[in-house]
N, CA, C and O atoms as a Maestro MAE file, in Angstrom:
{
 s_m_m2io_version
 :::
 2.0.0
}

f_m_ct {
 s_m_title
 :::
 protein
 m_atom[260] {
  # First column is atom index #
  i_m_mmod_type
  r_m_x_coord
  r_m_y_coord
  r_m_z_coord
  i_m_residue_number
  s_m_chain_name
  s_m_pdb_residue_name
  s_m_pdb_atom_name
  i_m_atomic_number
  :::
  1 25 -16.072 -20.219 -10.555 1 A "MET " " N  " 7
  2 3 -14.794 -20.861 -10.331 1 A "MET " " CA " 6
  3 2 -13.870 -19.760 -9.328 1 A "MET " " C  " 6
  4 15 -13.014 -20.145 -8.532 1 A "MET " " O  " 8
  5 25 -14.161 -18.655 -9.504 2 A "GLY " " N  " 7
  6 3 -13.440 -17.563 -8.768 2 A "GLY " " CA " 6
  7 2 -14.149 -17.031 -7.547 2 A "GLY " " C  " 6
  8 15 -13.548 -16.280 -6.779 2 A "GLY " " O  " 8
  9 25 -15.554 -17.429 -7.307 3 A "ASN " " N  " 7
  10 3 -16.612 -16.899 -6.290 3 A "ASN " " CA " 6
  11 2 -16.279 -17.860 -5.091 3 A "ASN " " C  " 6
  12 15 -16.526 -19.053 -5.268 3 A "ASN " " O  " 8
  13 25 -15.770 -17.482 -3.948 4 A "PHE " " N  " 7
  14 3 -15.732 -18.208 -2.879 4 A "PHE " " CA " 6
  15 2 -17.001 -17.963 -1.957 4 A "PHE " " C  " 6
  16 15 -17.419 -16.828 -1.729 4 A "PHE " " O  " 8
  17 25 -17.564 -19.082 -1.459 5 A "GLY " " N  " 7
  18 3 -18.624 -18.664 -0.442 5 A "GLY " " CA " 6
  19 2 -18.162 -19.004 0.858 5 A "GLY " " C  " 6
  20 15 -16.967 -19.258 1.010 5 A "GLY " " O  " 8
  21 25 -18.959 -19.041 1.822 6 A "ALA " " N  " 7
  22 3 -18.610 -19.199 3.507 6 A "ALA " " CA " 6
  23 2 -18.197 -20.398 3.729 6 A "ALA " " C  " 6
  24 15 -17.477 -20.551 4.716 6 A "ALA " " O  " 8
  25 25 -18.494 -21.452 2.979 7 A "THR " " N  " 7
  26 3 -18.301 -22.927 3.530 7 A "THR " " CA " 6
  27 2 -16.601 -23.273 3.081 7 A "THR " " C  " 6
  28 15 -15.791 -23.979 3.682 7 A "THR " " O  " 8
  29 25 -16.421 -22.445 1.735 8 A "GLU " " N  " 7
  30 3 -15.047 -22.638 1.493 8 A "GLU " " CA " 6
  31 2 -13.993 -21.929 2.060 8 A "GLU " " C  " 6
  32 15 -12.848 -22.308 2.305 8 A "GLU " " O  " 8
  33 25 -14.642 -20.615 2.275 9 A "ILE " " N  " 7
  34 3 -13.370 -19.807 3.353 9 A "ILE " " CA " 6
  35 2 -13.369 -20.436 4.570 9 A "ILE " " C  " 6
  36 15 -12.371 -20.385 5.289 9 A "ILE " " O  " 8
  37 25 -14.428 -21.062 4.912 10 A "ILE " " N  " 7
  38 3 -14.213 -21.763 6.244 10 A "ILE " " CA " 6
  39 2 -13.280 -22.828 6.390 10 A "ILE " " C  " 6
  40 15 -12.349 -23.030 7.171 10 A "ILE " " O  " 8
  41 25 -13.844 -23.548 5.295 11 A "LEU " " N  " 7
  42 3 -12.848 -25.035 5.035 11 A "LEU " " CA " 6
  43 2 -11.691 -24.427 4.900 11 A "LEU " " C  " 6
  44 15 -10.970 -25.048 5.681 11 A "LEU " " O  " 8
  45 25 -10.944 -23.465 4.322 12 A "ILE " " N  " 7
  46 3 -9.672 -23.342 4.234 12 A "ILE " " CA " 6
  47 2 -9.057 -22.713 5.560 12 A "ILE " " C  " 6
  48 15 -7.891 -22.872 5.922 12 A "ILE " " O  " 8
  49 25 -9.933 -22.044 6.159 13 A "LEU " " N  " 7
  50 3 -9.252 -21.760 7.411 13 A "LEU " " CA " 6
  51 2 -9.035 -22.772 8.541 13 A "LEU " " C  " 6
  52 15 -8.289 -22.637 9.511 13 A "LEU " " O  " 8
  53 25 -9.879 -23.883 8.216 14 A "VAL " " N  " 7
  54 3 -9.697 -25.024 9.217 14 A "VAL " " CA " 6
  55 2 -8.113 -25.894 8.636 14 A "VAL " " C  " 6
  56 15 -7.144 -26.324 9.262 14 A "VAL " " O  " 8
  57 25 -8.316 -25.879 7.780 15 A "VAL " " N  " 7
  58 3 -7.227 -26.586 6.936 15 A "VAL " " CA " 6
  59 2 -5.753 -25.751 7.208 15 A "VAL " " C  " 6
  60 15 -4.684 -26.343 7.356 15 A "VAL " " O  " 8
  61 25 -5.892 -24.417 7.241 16 A "VAL " " N  " 7
  62 3 -4.693 -23.505 7.915 16 A "VAL " " CA " 6
  63 2 -4.396 -23.779 9.194 16 A "VAL " " C  " 6
  64 15 -3.264 -24.208 9.417 16 A "VAL " " O  " 8
  65 25 -5.338 -23.597 10.325 17 A "VAL " " N  " 7
  66 3 -5.287 -24.193 11.357 17 A "VAL " " CA " 6
  67 2 -4.503 -25.330 11.596 17 A "VAL " " C  " 6
  68 15 -3.410 -25.392 12.158 17 A "VAL " " O  " 8
  69 25 -5.438 -26.556 10.922 18 A "LEU " " N  " 7
  70 3 -4.507 -27.640 11.159 18 A "LEU " " CA " 6
  71 2 -3.166 -27.855 10.719 18 A "LEU " " C  " 6
  72 15 -2.440 -28.704 11.235 18 A "LEU " " O  " 8
  73 25 -2.798 -27.073 9.734 19 A "LEU " " N  " 7
  74 3 -1.352 -27.459 9.246 19 A "LEU " " CA " 6
  75 2 -0.485 -26.532 9.916 19 A "LEU " " C  " 6
  76 15 0.695 -26.851 10.056 19 A "LEU " " O  " 8
  77 25 -0.961 -25.263 10.417 20 A "PHE " " N  " 7
  78 3 0.535 -24.501 10.944 20 A "PHE " " CA " 6
  79 2 0.109 -24.505 12.454 20 A "PHE " " C  " 6
  80 15 0.995 -24.334 13.291 20 A "PHE " " O  " 8
  81 25 -1.200 -24.689 12.862 21 A "GLY " " N  " 7
  82 3 -1.316 -24.706 14.222 21 A "GLY " " CA " 6
  83 2 -1.641 -23.316 14.879 21 A "GLY " " C  " 6
  84 15 -1.135 -22.348 14.309 21 A "GLY " " O  " 8
  85 25 -2.390 -23.075 15.966 22 A "GLY " " N  " 7
  86 3 -2.847 -21.900 16.470 22 A "GLY " " CA " 6
  87 2 -1.764 -20.658 16.686 22 A "GLY " " C  " 6
  88 15 -1.892 -19.490 16.319 22 A "GLY " " O  " 8
  89 25 -0.562 -21.330 17.460 23 A "ARG " " N  " 7
  90 3 0.319 -20.761 17.739 23 A "ARG " " CA " 6
  91 2 1.429 -20.058 16.514 23 A "ARG " " C  " 6
  92 15 2.256 -19.219 16.870 23 A "ARG " " O  " 8
  93 25 1.337 -20.471 15.185 24 A "LYS " " N  " 7
  94 3 2.174 -20.223 14.006 24 A "LYS " " CA " 6
  95 2 1.440 -18.938 13.561 24 A "LYS " " C  " 6
  96 15 2.083 -17.910 13.349 24 A "LYS " " O  " 8
  97 25 -0.021 -18.993 13.406 25 A "ILE " " N  " 7
  98 3 -0.522 -18.277 12.421 25 A "ILE " " CA " 6
  99 2 -0.253 -16.729 13.040 25 A "ILE " " C  " 6
  100 15 -0.349 -15.911 12.125 25 A "ILE " " O  " 8
  101 25 -0.002 -16.220 14.092 26 A "PRO " " N  " 7
  102 3 0.311 -14.925 14.157 26 A "PRO " " CA " 6
  103 2 1.637 -14.633 13.441 26 A "PRO " " C  " 6
  104 15 1.908 -13.678 12.713 26 A "PRO " " O  " 8
  105 25 2.532 -15.850 13.875 27 A "GLU " " N  " 7
  106 3 3.845 -15.419 13.809 27 A "GLU " " CA " 6
  107 2 4.155 -15.288 11.772 27 A "GLU " " C  " 6
  108 15 5.060 -14.681 11.198 27 A "GLU " " O  " 8
  109 25 3.024 -16.099 11.169 28 A "LEU " " N  " 7
  110 3 2.870 -16.365 10.062 28 A "LEU " " CA " 6
  111 2 2.660 -14.822 9.573 28 A "LEU " " C  " 6
  112 15 3.470 -14.208 8.879 28 A "LEU " " O  " 8
  113 25 1.585 -14.376 9.997 29 A "MET " " N  " 7
  114 3 0.665 -12.860 9.519 29 A "MET " " CA " 6
  115 2 1.750 -11.855 9.811 29 A "MET " " C  " 6
  116 15 2.097 -11.030 8.966 29 A "MET " " O  " 8
  117 25 2.349 -11.938 11.163 30 A "LYS " " N  " 7
  118 3 3.544 -10.794 11.276 30 A "LYS " " CA " 6
  119 2 4.700 -11.178 10.118 30 A "LYS " " C  " 6
  120 15 4.973 -10.212 9.405 30 A "LYS " " O  " 8
  121 25 5.119 -11.891 9.935 31 A "GLY " " N  " 7
  122 3 6.054 -11.864 8.739 31 A "GLY " " CA " 6
  123 2 5.435 -11.618 7.572 31 A "GLY " " C  " 6
  124 15 6.087 -10.843 6.872 31 A "GLY " " O  " 8
  125 25 4.404 -11.988 7.085 32 A "ILE " " N  " 7
  126 3 3.413 -11.371 5.511 32 A "ILE " " CA " 6
  127 2 3.649 -9.995 5.870 32 A "ILE " " C  " 6
  128 15 4.314 -9.313 5.089 32 A "ILE " " O  " 8
  129 25 3.075 -9.332 7.248 33 A "GLY " " N  " 7
  130 3 2.796 -8.012 7.325 33 A "GLY " " CA " 6
  131 2 4.422 -7.182 6.922 33 A "GLY " " C  " 6
  132 15 4.482 -6.228 6.147 33 A "GLY " " O  " 8
  133 25 5.324 -7.627 7.445 34 A "GLN " " N  " 7
  134 3 6.699 -7.080 7.521 34 A "GLN " " CA " 6
  135 2 6.972 -7.398 5.890 34 A "GLN " " C  " 6
  136 15 7.296 -6.390 5.261 34 A "GLN " " O  " 8
  137 25 6.912 -8.357 5.286 35 A "GLY " " N  " 7
  138 3 7.482 -8.303 3.924 35 A "GLY " " CA " 6
  139 2 6.700 -7.129 2.864 35 A "GLY " " C  " 6
  140 15 7.257 -6.467 1.988 35 A "GLY " " O  " 8
  141 25 5.216 -7.106 3.256 36 A "MET " " N  " 7
  142 3 4.649 -6.237 2.610 36 A "MET " " CA " 6
  143 2 5.157 -4.879 2.503 36 A "MET " " C  " 6
  144 15 5.343 -4.279 1.444 36 A "MET " " O  " 8
  145 25 5.457 -4.250 4.178 37 A "LYS " " N  " 7
  146 3 5.845 -3.015 4.329 37 A "LYS " " CA " 6
  147 2 7.084 -2.702 4.225 37 A "LYS " " C  " 6
  148 15 7.344 -1.507 4.366 37 A "LYS " " O  " 8
  149 25 8.342 -3.757 3.922 38 A "GLU " " N  " 7
  150 3 9.326 -3.675 3.198 38 A "GLU " " CA " 6
  151 2 9.252 -3.493 1.363 38 A "GLU " " C  " 6
  152 15 10.031 -2.819 0.687 38 A "GLU " " O  " 8
  153 25 8.443 -4.057 1.015 39 A "PHE " " N  " 7
  154 3 8.156 -4.309 -0.645 39 A "PHE " " CA " 6
  155 2 7.565 -2.855 -0.898 39 A "PHE " " C  " 6
  156 15 8.134 -2.300 -1.838 39 A "PHE " " O  " 8
  157 25 6.471 -2.028 -0.238 40 A "LYS " " N  " 7
  158 3 5.960 -0.862 -0.110 40 A "LYS " " CA " 6
  159 2 7.129 0.271 0.064 40 A "LYS " " C  " 6
  160 15 6.954 1.352 -0.498 40 A "LYS " " O  " 8
  161 25 8.234 0.064 0.776 41 A "LYS " " N  " 7
  162 3 8.909 0.996 1.128 41 A "LYS " " CA " 6
  163 2 9.996 1.023 -0.353 41 A "LYS " " C  " 6
  164 15 10.231 1.949 -1.129 41 A "LYS " " O  " 8
  165 25 10.385 -0.074 -0.334 42 A "ALA " " N  " 7
  166 3 11.185 -0.436 -1.641 42 A "ALA " " CA " 6
  167 2 10.644 0.434 -2.913 42 A "ALA " " C  " 6
  168 15 11.221 1.262 -3.619 42 A "ALA " " O  " 8
  169 25 8.992 -0.196 -2.936 43 A "SER " " N  " 7
  170 3 8.727 0.281 -4.519 43 A "SER " " CA " 6
  171 2 8.506 2.054 -4.424 43 A "SER " " C  " 6
  172 15 8.447 2.745 -5.441 43 A "SER " " O  " 8
  173 25 8.411 2.568 -3.149 44 A "ASN " " N  " 7
  174 3 7.950 3.974 -3.060 44 A "ASN " " CA " 6
  175 2 9.701 4.743 -3.283 44 A "ASN " " C  " 6
  176 15 9.738 5.772 -3.959 44 A "ASN " " O  " 8
  177 25 10.593 4.381 -2.896 45 A "THR " " N  " 7
  178 3 11.996 5.085 -3.269 45 A "THR " " CA " 6
  179 2 12.318 4.841 -4.664 45 A "THR " " C  " 6
  180 15 13.147 5.593 -5.178 45 A "THR " " O  " 8
  181 25 11.821 3.949 -5.337 46 A "GLU " " N  " 7
  182 3 12.530 3.765 -6.857 46 A "GLU " " CA " 6
  183 2 11.413 4.768 -7.454 46 A "GLU " " C  " 6
  184 15 11.699 5.158 -8.586 46 A "GLU " " O  " 8
  185 25 10.413 5.179 -7.022 47 A "ASP " " N  " 7
  186 3 9.444 6.213 -7.914 47 A "ASP " " CA " 6
  187 2 9.834 7.580 -7.622 47 A "ASP " " C  " 6
  188 15 9.392 8.490 -8.323 47 A "ASP " " O  " 8
  189 25 10.673 7.824 -6.588 48 A "GLU " " N  " 7
  190 3 10.888 8.965 -6.380 48 A "GLU " " CA " 6
  191 2 12.429 9.325 -6.257 48 A "GLU " " C  " 6
  192 15 12.921 9.620 -5.168 48 A "GLU " " O  " 8
  193 25 13.125 9.288 -7.369 49 A "PRO " " N  " 7
  194 3 14.556 9.018 -7.289 49 A "PRO " " CA " 6
  195 2 15.161 10.590 -7.047 49 A "PRO " " C  " 6
  196 15 16.322 10.602 -6.639 49 A "PRO " " O  " 8
  197 25 14.669 11.609 -7.201 50 A "ASP " " N  " 7
  198 3 14.887 12.992 -7.252 50 A "ASP " " CA " 6
  199 2 15.083 13.269 -5.663 50 A "ASP " " C  " 6
  200 15 16.039 14.003 -5.413 50 A "ASP " " O  " 8
  201 25 14.414 12.852 -4.662 51 A "LYS " " N  " 7
  202 3 14.973 13.309 -3.557 51 A "LYS " " CA " 6
  203 2 16.249 12.977 -3.117 51 A "LYS " " C  " 6
  204 15 16.639 13.564 -2.108 51 A "LYS " " O  " 8
  205 25 17.143 11.999 -3.753 52 A "ILE " " N  " 7
  206 3 18.171 12.057 -3.289 52 A "ILE " " CA " 6
  207 2 19.318 13.005 -3.969 52 A "ILE " " C  " 6
  208 15 19.625 12.800 -5.144 52 A "ILE " " O  " 8
  209 25 19.796 13.792 -3.399 53 A "LYS " " N  " 7
  210 3 20.761 14.831 -4.099 53 A "LYS " " CA " 6
  211 2 22.040 14.393 -3.781 53 A "LYS " " C  " 6
  212 15 22.581 14.070 -2.724 53 A "LYS " " O  " 8
  213 25 22.428 14.461 -5.030 54 A "VAL " " N  " 7
  214 3 24.182 14.128 -5.209 54 A "VAL " " CA " 6
  215 2 24.990 15.390 -5.654 54 A "VAL " " C  " 6
  216 15 24.770 15.815 -6.788 54 A "VAL " " O  " 8
  217 25 25.921 16.039 -4.851 55 A "GLU " " N  " 7
  218 3 26.683 17.201 -5.080 55 A "GLU " " CA " 6
  219 2 28.294 16.759 -5.000 55 A "GLU " " C  " 6
  220 15 28.680 16.110 -4.029 55 A "GLU " " O  " 8
  221 25 29.137 17.109 -5.980 56 A "PRO " " N  " 7
  222 3 30.156 17.156 -6.029 56 A "PRO " " CA " 6
  223 2 30.903 17.671 -5.161 56 A "PRO " " C  " 6
  224 15 30.574 18.815 -4.848 56 A "PRO " " O  " 8
  225 25 32.087 17.117 -4.480 57 A "LYS " " N  " 7
  226 3 32.964 17.512 -3.680 57 A "LYS " " CA " 6
  227 2 33.979 18.926 -4.446 57 A "LYS " " C  " 6
  228 15 34.795 18.708 -5.341 57 A "LYS " " O  " 8
  229 25 33.799 19.860 -4.064 58 A "GLU " " N  " 7
  230 3 34.446 21.098 -4.738 58 A "GLU " " CA " 6
  231 2 35.868 21.088 -4.242 58 A "GLU " " C  " 6
  232 15 36.778 21.289 -5.047 58 A "GLU " " O  " 8
  233 25 36.113 20.871 -2.990 59 A "LYS " " N  " 7
  234 3 37.130 21.131 -2.166 59 A "LYS " " CA " 6
  235 2 38.291 20.099 -2.680 59 A "LYS " " C  " 6
  236 15 39.490 20.364 -2.761 59 A "LYS " " O  " 8
  237 25 37.728 19.001 -2.970 60 A "GLU " " N  " 7
  238 3 38.783 17.689 -3.267 60 A "GLU " " CA " 6
  239 2 39.251 17.591 -4.810 60 A "GLU " " C  " 6
  240 15 40.269 17.021 -5.202 60 A "GLU " " O  " 8
  241 25 38.293 18.269 -5.610 61 A "GLU " " N  " 7
  242 3 38.787 18.593 -7.151 61 A "GLU " " CA " 6
  243 2 39.696 19.694 -7.282 61 A "GLU " " C  " 6
  244 15 40.594 19.648 -8.121 61 A "GLU " " O  " 8
  245 25 39.545 20.646 -6.549 62 A "LYS " " N  " 7
  246 3 40.330 21.922 -6.413 62 A "LYS " " CA " 6
  247 2 41.940 21.595 -5.914 62 A "LYS " " C  " 6
  248 15 42.961 22.170 -6.289 62 A "LYS " " O  " 8
  249 25 41.802 20.465 -4.933 63 A "GLU " " N  " 7
  250 3 43.054 20.237 -4.424 63 A "GLU " " CA " 6
  251 2 44.125 19.421 -5.489 63 A "GLU " " C  " 6
  252 15 45.308 19.730 -5.629 63 A "GLU " " O  " 8
  253 25 43.454 18.355 -6.174 64 A "GLU " " N  " 7
  254 3 43.947 17.482 -7.159 64 A "GLU " " CA " 6
  255 2 44.638 18.028 -8.257 64 A "GLU " " C  " 6
  256 15 45.607 17.480 -8.783 64 A "GLU " " O  " 8
  257 25 44.004 19.425 -8.715 65 A "LYS " " N  " 7
  258 3 44.751 20.087 -9.477 65 A "LYS " " CA " 6
  259 2 45.806 20.437 -9.497 65 A "LYS " " C  " 6
  260 15 46.219 21.097 -10.451 65 A "LYS " " O  " 8
  :::
 }
 m_bond[259] {
  # First column is bond index #
  i_m_from
  i_m_to
  i_m_order
  :::
  1 1 2 1
  2 2 3 1
  3 3 4 2
  4 3 5 1
  5 5 6 1
  6 6 7 1
  7 7 8 2
  8 7 9 1
  9 9 10 1
  10 10 11 1
  11 11 12 2
  12 11 13 1
  13 13 14 1
  14 14 15 1
  15 15 16 2
  16 15 17 1
  17 17 18 1
  18 18 19 1
  19 19 20 2
  20 19 21 1
  21 21 22 1
  22 22 23 1
  23 23 24 2
  24 23 25 1
  25 25 26 1
  26 26 27 1
  27 27 28 2
  28 27 29 1
  29 29 30 1
  30 30 31 1
  31 31 32 2
  32 31 33 1
  33 33 34 1
  34 34 35 1
  35 35 36 2
  36 35 37 1
  37 37 38 1
  38 38 39 1
  39 39 40 2
  40 39 41 1
  41 41 42 1
  42 42 43 1
  43 43 44 2
  44 43 45 1
  45 45 46 1
  46 46 47 1
  47 47 48 2
  48 47 49 1
  49 49 50 1
  50 50 51 1
  51 51 52 2
  52 51 53 1
  53 53 54 1
  54 54 55 1
  55 55 56 2
  56 55 57 1
  57 57 58 1
  58 58 59 1
  59 59 60 2
  60 59 61 1
  61 61 62 1
  62 62 63 1
  63 63 64 2
  64 63 65 1
  65 65 66 1
  66 66 67 1
  67 67 68 2
  68 67 69 1
  69 69 70 1
  70 70 71 1
  71 71 72 2
  72 71 73 1
  73 73 74 1
  74 74 75 1
  75 75 76 2
  76 75 77 1
  77 77 78 1
  78 78 79 1
  79 79 80 2
  80 79 81 1
  81 81 82 1
  82 82 83 1
  83 83 84 2
  84 83 85 1
  85 85 86 1
  86 86 87 1
  87 87 88 2
  88 87 89 1
  89 89 90 1
  90 90 91 1
  91 91 92 2
  92 91 93 1
  93 93 94 1
  94 94 95 1
  95 95 96 2
  96 95 97 1
  97 97 98 1
  98 98 99 1
  99 99 100 2
  100 99 101 1
  101 101 102 1
  102 102 103 1
  103 103 104 2
  104 103 105 1
  105 105 106 1
  106 106 107 1
  107 107 108 2
  108 107 109 1
  109 109 110 1
  110 110 111 1
  111 111 112 2
  112 111 113 1
  113 113 114 1
  114 114 115 1
  115 115 116 2
  116 115 117 1
  117 117 118 1
  118 118 119 1
  119 119 120 2
  120 119 121 1
  121 121 122 1
  122 122 123 1
  123 123 124 2
  124 123 125 1
  125 125 126 1
  126 126 127 1
  127 127 128 2
  128 127 129 1
  129 129 130 1
  130 130 131 1
  131 131 132 2
  132 131 133 1
  133 133 134 1
  134 134 135 1
  135 135 136 2
  136 135 137 1
  137 137 138 1
  138 138 139 1
  139 139 140 2
  140 139 141 1
  141 141 142 1
  142 142 143 1
  143 143 144 2
  144 143 145 1
  145 145 146 1
  146 146 147 1
  147 147 148 2
  148 147 149 1
  149 149 150 1
  150 150 151 1
  151 151 152 2
  152 151 153 1
  153 153 154 1
  154 154 155 1
  155 155 156 2
  156 155 157 1
  157 157 158 1
  158 158 159 1
  159 159 160 2
  160 159 161 1
  161 161 162 1
  162 162 163 1
  163 163 164 2
  164 163 165 1
  165 165 166 1
  166 166 167 1
  167 167 168 2
  168 167 169 1
  169 169 170 1
  170 170 171 1
  171 171 172 2
  172 171 173 1
  173 173 174 1
  174 174 175 1
  175 175 176 2
  176 175 177 1
  177 177 178 1
  178 178 179 1
  179 179 180 2
  180 179 181 1
  181 181 182 1
  182 182 183 1
  183 183 184 2
  184 183 185 1
  185 185 186 1
  186 186 187 1
  187 187 188 2
  188 187 189 1
  189 189 190 1
  190 190 191 1
  191 191 192 2
  192 191 193 1
  193 193 194 1
  194 194 195 1
  195 195 196 2
  196 195 197 1
  197 197 198 1
  198 198 199 1
  199 199 200 2
  200 199 201 1
  201 201 202 1
  202 202 203 1
  203 203 204 2
  204 203 205 1
  205 205 206 1
  206 206 207 1
  207 207 208 2
  208 207 209 1
  209 209 210 1
  210 210 211 1
  211 211 212 2
  212 211 213 1
  213 213 214 1
  214 214 215 1
  215 215 216 2
  216 215 217 1
  217 217 218 1
  218 218 219 1
  219 219 220 2
  220 219 221 1
  221 221 222 1
  222 222 223 1
  223 223 224 2
  224 223 225 1
  225 225 226 1
  226 226 227 1
  227 227 228 2
  228 227 229 1
  229 229 230 1
  230 230 231 1
  231 231 232 2
  232 231 233 1
  233 233 234 1
  234 234 235 1
  235 235 236 2
  236 235 237 1
  237 237 238 1
  238 238 239 1
  239 239 240 2
  240 239 241 1
  241 241 242 1
  242 242 243 1
  243 243 244 2
  244 243 245 1
  245 245 246 1
  246 246 247 1
  247 247 248 2
  248 247 249 1
  249 249 250 1
  250 250 251 1
  251 251 252 2
  252 251 253 1
  253 253 254 1
  254 254 255 1
  255 255 256 2
  256 255 257 1
  257 257 258 1
  258 258 259 1
  259 259 260 2
  :::
 }
}
């Protein structure tokens, strides 16, 4: 069930070309690539929270007292 042969892959590609047309496929792939890039960027920033340094402002704290 999970094994795709050459004929199945060719049939899927033909159906995709018929549905989207030859001009829309590069735009579709570009959109998918940009989405993957944004997803990787977002997942990398969540893994490394210690790169963001937050320091309190000492001047403002002293002026308020």
